[in-house]
C-alpha positions in Angstrom: -0.1 -0.1 0.1 1.7 3.2 -0.9 1.4 6.5 1.2 -1.1 9.2 0.4 -0.4 11.8 -1.8 1.9 14.7 -0.7 0.2 17.5 1.5 1.0 21.0 2.2 2.4 22.0 5.3 0.0 22.4 8.1 -0.5 25.3 10.6 1.3 25.0 13.9 -1.8 24.0 15.9 -3.2 21.8 13.4 -1.8 18.6 15.3 -3.9 19.9 18.5 -7.1 20.2 16.5 -7.0 17.0 14.4 -9.1 14.2 15.7 -10.3 16.3 18.3 -13.4 14.1 19.1 -13.8 13.0 22.5 -15.0 9.6 23.6 -16.2 8.8 26.9 -13.8 9.0 29.7 -12.5 11.9 27.9 -10.1 10.3 25.7 -10.0 11.7 22.2 -10.6 8.8 20.0 -13.8 7.3 19.0 -15.1 4.9 21.4 -14.5 1.1 21.1 -17.5 -1.2 19.9 -19.4 -2.7 22.6 -22.2 -4.5 20.7 -21.5 -8.2 20.8 -19.3 -10.5 22.4 -16.7 -12.8 20.4 -17.4 -15.9 18.5 -15.0 -18.4 17.0 -14.5 -18.6 13.3 -16.0 -21.5 11.9 -14.1 -22.7 8.7 -15.4 -25.9 6.9 -13.5 -28.1 4.7 -13.1 -27.4 1.3 -12.7 -29.6 -1.5 -14.5 -32.8 -2.3 -18.1 -31.9 -1.5 -17.4 -28.3 -0.6 -17.8 -25.4 -2.8 -15.1 -22.5 -3.5 -16.8 -20.1 -1.1 -16.6 -22.7 1.8 -20.4 -23.7 1.7 -21.3 -27.1 0.3 -22.4 -27.3 -3.2 -25.6 -26.2 -3.8 -26.2 -24.8 -0.3 -24.8 -21.4 -0.9 -26.9 -19.0 1.0 -29.5 -17.1 -1.3 -30.8 -14.0 0.0 -34.2 -14.0 -1.1 -36.0 -11.6 1.5 -36.0 -8.1 1.8 -34.6 -8.2 5.3 -31.7 -10.4 4.4 -31.1 -8.4 1.5 -30.8 -5.3 3.6 -28.8 -6.7 6.2 -26.0 -7.8 3.7 -26.3 -4.4 2.0 -25.5 -2.6 5.3 -23.0 -5.1 6.5 -21.0 -4.9 3.2 -21.0 -1.4 3.6 -19.9 -1.4 7.2 -17.1 -4.2 6.4 -15.7 -2.6 3.3 -15.5 0.7 4.5 -13.8 -0.4 7.8 -11.3 -1.9 5.6 -10.5 1.1 3.9 -10.4 3.3 6.9 -8.1 0.9 8.4 -5.8 1.5 5.5 -4.8 5.1 7.2 -3.4 3.6 10.2 0.3 4.8 10.4 0.2 7.1 7.3 -2.4 9.6 8.2 -1.4 13.4 8.5 -1.6 13.6 12.0 -0.9 11.0 15.0 -4.5 11.6 16.6 -6.2 10.7 13.1 -4.3 7.6 13.3 -5.9 6.9 16.2 -9.1 8.1 15.1 -9.4 6.4 11.8 -8.3 3.2 13.2 -11.2 3.4 16.0 -13.6 4.3 13.3 -12.6 1.2 11.2 -12.9 -1.2 14.1 -16.4 0.1 14.9 -17.5 -0.2 11.3 -16.0 -3.9 11.2 -17.9 -4.7 14.6 -21.0 -3.2 13.1 -20.8 -5.2 9.9 -20.2 -8.5 12.1 -23.3 -7.7 14.4 -25.3 -7.5 11.0 -23.9 -10.5 9.5 -24.9 -12.5 12.6 -28.5 -11.3 12.1 -28.1 -12.4 8.2 -26.7 -15.8 9.1 -29.3 -16.7 11.4 -31.6 -16.6 8.4 -29.2 -17.8 5.7 -28.0 -20.7 7.7 -24.5 -19.8 7.7 -21.8 -17.8 9.9 -20.9 -14.3 10.1 -17.4 -15.1 9.0 -18.5 -17.2 5.9 -20.7 -14.3 4.8 -17.8 -11.8 5.4 -15.0 -13.6 3.7 -16.3 -16.7 1.7 -18.1 -15.0 -0.9 -16.8 -13.8 -4.3 -16.4 -9.8 -4.7 -19.2 -9.9 -7.3 -21.4 -11.1 -4.6 -21.0 -8.2 -2.3 -23.8 -5.7 -2.0 -21.8 -2.6 -1.1 -22.2 0.8 -2.6 -19.3 1.7 -5.0 -18.5 4.6 -2.8 -17.0 2.4 0.1 -15.2 0.2 -2.5 -12.5 3.0 -3.7 -9.0 3.1 -2.7 -8.6 6.7 -1.9 -4.9 7.8 -1.1 -5.6 11.6 -1.1 -6.6 12.8 2.4 -9.4 15.4 0.9 -11.1 12.6 -1.0 -11.3 10.0 2.0 -13.0 12.9 4.0 -15.5 13.5 1.3 -16.2 9.9 1.3 -16.3 10.0 5.2 -18.8 13.1 5.2 -21.0 11.5 2.5 -21.2 8.1 4.1 -22.1 9.2 7.5 -24.8 11.5 6.2 -26.4 8.7 4.0 -25.8 6.3 7.3 -27.5 8.5 9.6 -30.5 8.5 7.5 -30.7 5.1 6.9 -30.1 4.2 10.7 -32.8 6.5 11.5 -35.4 4.6 9.4 -34.0 1.2 10.9 -34.8 2.5 14.4 -38.5 3.2 13.6 -38.7 -0.6 12.1 -41.3 -3.0 13.2 -38.7 -5.6 13.4 -37.6 -5.2 16.8 -34.5 -6.9 16.8 -33.0 -5.1 13.8 -34.4 -1.6 15.4 -32.7 -2.5 18.4 -29.4 -3.3 16.7 -29.7 0.0 14.6 -30.1 1.9 17.8 -27.0 0.5 19.2 -25.0 1.2 16.1 -26.2 4.5 15.8 -25.1 5.6 19.5 -21.4 4.8 18.0 -22.0 6.4 14.6 -22.6 9.6 16.5 -18.9 10.2 17.2 -18.3 9.4 13.6 -20.6 12.0 12.4 -18.8 14.4 15.0 -15.3 13.5 13.4 -16.8 13.8 9.9 -18.2 17.2 10.4 -15.3 18.5 12.1 -13.2 17.9 9.0 -16.2 19.2 6.7 -15.7 22.5 8.7 -12.1 22.6 8.4 -11.9 21.7 4.5 -15.2 23.5 3.4 -13.3 26.2 1.5 -10.6 23.6 0.0 -11.4 23.5 -3.6 -9.9 19.9 -3.8 -12.3 18.8 -1.2 -15.5 20.6 -2.5 -14.3 18.8 -5.9 -14.0 15.3 -4.4 -17.8 15.8 -2.9 -19.3 16.4 -6.2 -17.1 13.5 -7.7 -18.2 11.1 -5.1 -21.8 11.8 -4.2 -23.1 9.8 -7.0 -21.6 6.7 -5.7 -23.3 6.8 -2.4 -26.4 4.6 -3.7 -24.7 2.9 -6.7 -25.0 -0.8 -6.3 -25.5 -2.0 -9.7 -22.0 -3.0 -10.3 -18.6 -2.9 -8.6 -15.4 -1.1 -9.2 -12.0 -3.1 -9.9 -10.8 -1.7 -6.5 -13.1 -4.2 -4.6 -11.5 -7.1 -6.2 -8.0 -6.1 -5.3 -9.1 -5.1 -1.7 -10.8 -8.5 -1.4 -7.9 -10.5 -2.5 -5.8 -8.6 0.4 -8.4 -9.2 2.9 -9.2 -12.9 2.5 -5.5 -14.0 1.6 -4.6 -15.6 4.9 -8.3 -17.3 5.1 -8.2 -18.6 1.4 -4.3 -19.7 1.7 -5.2 -22.3 4.4 -5.1 -26.1 3.8 -8.7 -27.7 4.0 -9.4 -28.6 7.3 -7.8 -25.8 9.1 -9.3 -24.7 12.2 -8.6 -21.5 14.1 
């Protein structure tokens, strides 16, 4: 992974302003995920009667109902965005942004896992299999989250656009007649508040920066685009699933 494009020098007080999002207990990072407890990965034997995705031939999960499609759509958004946000760890423009984006990435992946758990109950599989054992073209994420964006202003533009759209989506889910989904949406939204605060802080800082304004216009159409995938998703999927795919048949963790 290459480092971000060169940035102009920051003002002396920028380091103290960056990532200034206070979490519980007075820390300046986004608070950690507290949704669900741990569960062991459940890897099934591949080869023989098993399909390439880790599911027995002919039993790959079929998403046939609206609830299942919605769960996978949101979970895939959160997982892929979490992967992308994690790429800034160690190379963000400020140390506090290393912490902030790492924490945001952890939360997004945790949200994805909670959503995959609900979907897995209906599809007769596991959260890990849904997250890692599908092919790239089987993901339902929007194109916005797929892109590798090594430019800070474009990453912030995506951050702002995604949080705006996600806030509206969570608001609807919290009012759902599906009590299980509404409850989970409420838990996720309580953590997403900190993500929105972080995004708004950067939107305010960069509002007069032409590259940021241009990035918002460039990326806005991708928020709801789900009729295909970018080449970036396949490259990311290969990296994120490499260890899991490289293990001999029968490997347990």
